[in-house]
N, C-alpha and C positions, 0 to 999 in steps of 0.2 A: 782660545777656542773660536771666537767669532772671526778672527782673521783667516782661519782655515776655510771659512765658508765663502769667502769672496771669490768671484771668478778670476781667472788669470787676466792680467792686464791686457794681453793681446785680444781677449774677447770683448773688450770695451773700447778698443781703438780701431782705426782703419778708416778707409774712405766711406762716404755715405752712399747708399744705393740711390739710383736715379728716381725710383718710385717706391712707394710703400702704400699698402692698403690703409693702414692706420699709423699715424705718427703720434706717439705719446710724448709730451714735453714735461719733464720733471722726474728726477731720479730719487725721489723720496718714497715714502711708504705708499701713498696713493698711486703714483705713477708705476711703481714696481708691481703693485697688486693688479692694476689695469692690464699691464703687459702680460703678467702670468695668466690671469683668467681668460684674457682674449686669446692668447696662444693656446691655452688648454682647449678652447672651443674651435681651434683650427684656423684662427685668423692670422694674417700676415702682419707683424707688428715691428715697428722701429721705435725704440725709446731713446730720446736724446736728453742729456743733462749738461747744463752749461759749465758746471764744475766737476766735482767728484760725487759719486753716488752716496747718498745718506749723510752728506756733510752739512746740510742746512737744518731746517726745522725738525725733520724726522730723527736726526741723529743728536739733537740737543735737548729733546724733551725728557721728562722723567719716567716715561714708560708706565704710567698709571692707567688702570681701567676704571673709568667713572661711569657708573650706571644710575646712581641715585640722583634725584633732582637736586641741583645746586642753587645757591642763593641767586646767582646772576640770571637763572632761568625764571625766577619768581617775579616776573613783571606782570602788571595788570591783575594782581591777585583778586580772586573772587569772581572774575568774569568768565562767562561760558567759553569765550574764544581762548582765553588763557588755559583753561582746563583741557580743552580739546587739543591744544598745541602740546601741552605737557604729556597727555596720553600718547599722542603720536610720537613724541621724542622718546618716551620710555620704551615704547614697542620697538622703535628703531634700535635703541641701545640693547634691548633684550636679544634681538636678532644678531647684533654685533657680538654679544657675549657668546652666543651659541657657536658662531663662526670661530672666534678666538679659541674656544676650548676644544675644537676639533682640528685646529690648524697644524699642530705638531704631527698628527697622523697624516694629514694631507701632504705636508711638505717633507715628511719623513726625516725630521730633525728635532733636536731639543731647542726650544725657544726660551727656556728658563721661565716658563709660565708659572705663576704663583697665584693660586686661587685661595687667597688668605682671608677673604672677607674684608669688609670695610666698615669703619665707624665714622659717622658724621656727628660731631659733638655740638652741644649748646651750652653756653655759659649762663644765660638768663632765662627767666620764665617766658618772656616773649619769644626768644629763639626756640625754646622747647615747644611752644605752640606751633611754630613754623614746622618743626619736625613732625608733629602730629598731623598737621594739615597736609603736608606732602606725603606722609605715609598712607593716607587714605587714597590719594591718587595713584601712588605706586602699587598699592594692593589691587586697585581696579585694573591697572594695566598688566598685572601679572608678575610684577617684580617683588620678590620676597624681601621685606624689611620688617624690623621689629623695633619698637620704641622702648628704650631702656631709661628709666628715670634714675635719680641720684643713687639710691641704694643698690638697685639692680646693676647699674653701670659700674659701681665700685666693686661689686662681686665679680662681674664679668671681665673687667679690665682694670685691675688694681694698680697698674702702672700709670694710669692717667690721674690727673688732679682730682682729689676727692670731693672738691666743692663744685664740680661741673653739674649743671642742671640735668643733663641727660644726653642721650645720643640715639641715633638710629643705626641698627646693625643690618648690613646687607651681605649675606653669605656669598653672593656672586662676584663681588669686587676683588681686585687684586692688582697684579702688575707683571710686567715682563721686561726682559733686557732689550732696550730700544736699539741696540746695535745689531740684533740678530735677524729680525723679520725681512728687512730690505735685501741683504745679500742672499737670503734663502729664496725669496720671490724671484730675484734676478737670476740666480743659478737655475732654478726650475724653468723659468721663462726661456733661457738660453737652450736648455735641453729640449724644449718644445719647438724650437725654431725661431724664436724672437731674435732680433738684432738689437744690440745695446751699444750706444756711443756716448762716452763721457767727454767732457771738454768741448762741447758743441753748443754755442749760444745761439738761440733763435732770435733773429733781428726783426722778422716780419712774417706774417701769414697773409698772403694775397687773397682777394675774393674768390679766385679759382683754386685755392688751397695749395699754392706753391709755398713750401716752407723754406724761407730764406734763412740761412745760418752762416756762422763764421767759417764753416767747413764746406759750404756749397749749398745747393738748392735741391730739395726733394719734392717731387710732385706727389701729393697725398690724396687718397680717396676720402679720408676723414682725419681730423685732428682732435686730440684730447689735451686740453690745457689742464695739467695736473701740477702746476707750479706752486700750489699752496699759498703761502703768505705773499708770494710774488705773482700770483695769478692775475691780479688787476693790472700790474705793471706790464706783464706780457700781453694781456688782451688789448691794452691801450695802443700797442704797436700796430694793431690791426684796426684801430678806430673803435674798439668796443669798450664800454664802461661797465665793469662788473661791480655788484653791490658788496664788495669785500674790502677789508683793510688789514694791514699787518700791524700786530701789536707785539713789542718785545717784552718778554717775561723772564724774571729772575729764577735761577735754580741754584741750590746750595748743597754741598756735600760735606760731611763731617769725617773725622777720624773714625776708625773702626772700634767697636765695643762689643762685649759679649752680648749674645742674643737676648733682647728684652722686649722687642715689639714684633708681633706677628702680623696683625692686620694693617691695611691702609687706613690712615686717619685723616679726616677732613673736618672742616668747621662750617656750620651753617651761617654764621654771621661775620666771620673774619677770613681773610685770605690765608689758607693753610692746606697743604697736603704734606703728609709725613709718612715715611716708610723706612724700614731697615732692609738692606740688601743682603745677599748671600755672603758678602765679604764683611758684614758687620757695620758698614758705614750707614749713616742716615742721610736720605735725600729729602731736602726740605724745599717745598715750592708752594704754589697756590695762587699765583697770579700777581705777584708784586712786580711793578714796572721795571724794565731794564733801563740802562742809561742811554745817552745820546749815541747816534751813529757816528763812527769815526771815519777817517780817511780810507780805511780798508773796506768800507761799506757795511761793516758789522756793528751791532750795537754793543756798547760797553756795559759795565756793571755799575751798580749804585750802592754805596755803603749804607745809605738810608734804607734801601730795600732789603739788603742782606741782614742788617741789624733788626729791622722791623719784623721780617719773616722769622728770624731766629727767636725773637722775643715771644711771638705768638706760639711757636713750637714749645718753648720752655714753659709758658703759661699752661698749655694743655698737658704736657708731659714733663713735670718738674725735674725728673732725673737726668734730663738733657743739659741741665745748667752747667755741668762741669765738662761737657764734651766740646772739643775744639772744632771750629769750622776751618776746613782745609782749603776749600776751593769754591768759587762762585763763577757762574757763567750766565749768559743770556741766550735764550732761545726765542724764536719768533713764531707766533701763531696767527692763523687767519681767522678773522671774526666778521660776522655780518650783524647788521642792526637788529634783525628779527631772530637771530640765534639759530637759524636753520642752515643746513648745508646748501651749497650751490652746485647742482648736478643737472646736466641736461644739455640740449642743443640750443645754440643762440639763433633765434629766428632770423636775425639780420644777416647771418652768415651761415647758410646751410652747410652741414658737414663739420662745423666747428662746435665741439663739445667741451664742457667745463666740468671738472670734478674737484671741488674744494670742500674739505671736511671741517666742520666745527667739531670740537673734541677730537682733534685730528688723529691721535694715536688710537683711540678707542674705535672710531668709526671708519678709519681708512681702508682696511681690508674689505669691509662690507660694501662701502660705496664704490670701491674699485671693481668689485665683482658685479655690482649693480650696473655700472656703465658697460662692462664687458658683455654681460648678458643682453643688455639693450642693443648693443652694436651687432652681436651675433645672432640674436633671435627676435629682436623687437620687444623684449619684455619691458613693460611700462616703468617709467620713473615718476614718482609722485610730483604732481604739478606744483606743490608747495616748495619744491627744491629748484624750480626752473630759474635759469639765469635771467629770464625776462619778467620775473614776478614784480620787479619795480620798473615797469616798461618806460615810465616817464624819464628814467635816468639812463636808459639804454640808447646808444646812438651808433651810427656808422660814420666814421670821419671822412670817408671817400664815397 
């Protein structure tokens, strides 16, 4: 099904134009969303991707929608600053959820969206208290969650381990097929007049916004760095230091089994995401580290991560103990130290914009639309997302 959605090869090859009002760099979900929404606003857009579309982080993630507060967000617990940050993050995720659930109508295609709800489980009383604490903040932000303690959880989800301390249930969570959104955004962007070029590696962006590539140079009015986990590497070619880093993460898939799990399952204290696909396979992830980068430039897999991740999944859902693991791979995600996205214009290089999403799959369409509306109409972008928020680390190399 998803292969039928890809544009014809001829539509993503060919010479580069000499000029473009906006050049978007990166053919993943963020870049595709920026190109679509900007073209929808009538903008002239050229998107370039160094390899093939959706072959990097966007095509190697597990496709989960995470709206609840996760363990890695619970830094500086109890402080007013942390609480305000969490409220802002939750409201952003709520807006992302609203966009996702209407995206099939907008793109006029099936994205295999599954609003299954999500359970975040706790094994200990301390973890259960974390669920209660975050539930209060989620409720204030407007995200519906419910705390289920041991007996309630056993009745609600009898397929989970019966000795779990509890869980929070979020009806809004779910997942989608990560192979579908990018080709659909690209197809619709092409229909709206955008130009797409794959196999074009950007080598430098000059101060006057000449985009130098392996296929020639384009004079741009504006540039959007949507290279995700590679955004910092790309920015460095123009002397800009972004507050992002690339982190390789493990994903695992099992053999198919009869339907036994409907919601997305996460863990408040250990690294786990778990869901069952339409094909009956289980996708197991949650942030276990990938292996070292090989000669190909890609990160390898790690038996320790695959086994550790599977062990947590079996602990939470014991019926998985007899299911065979068929395949593992490593995706790459962009992270920032303050866990906020990096979105906005770089002060040191006017016209150079960055759009990097934390929780990339969940937030990518929303942040892409945010950048497009800013470029088209000047709609504001929150200052908390500015690439210059760590100004001491920003520099121009020339």
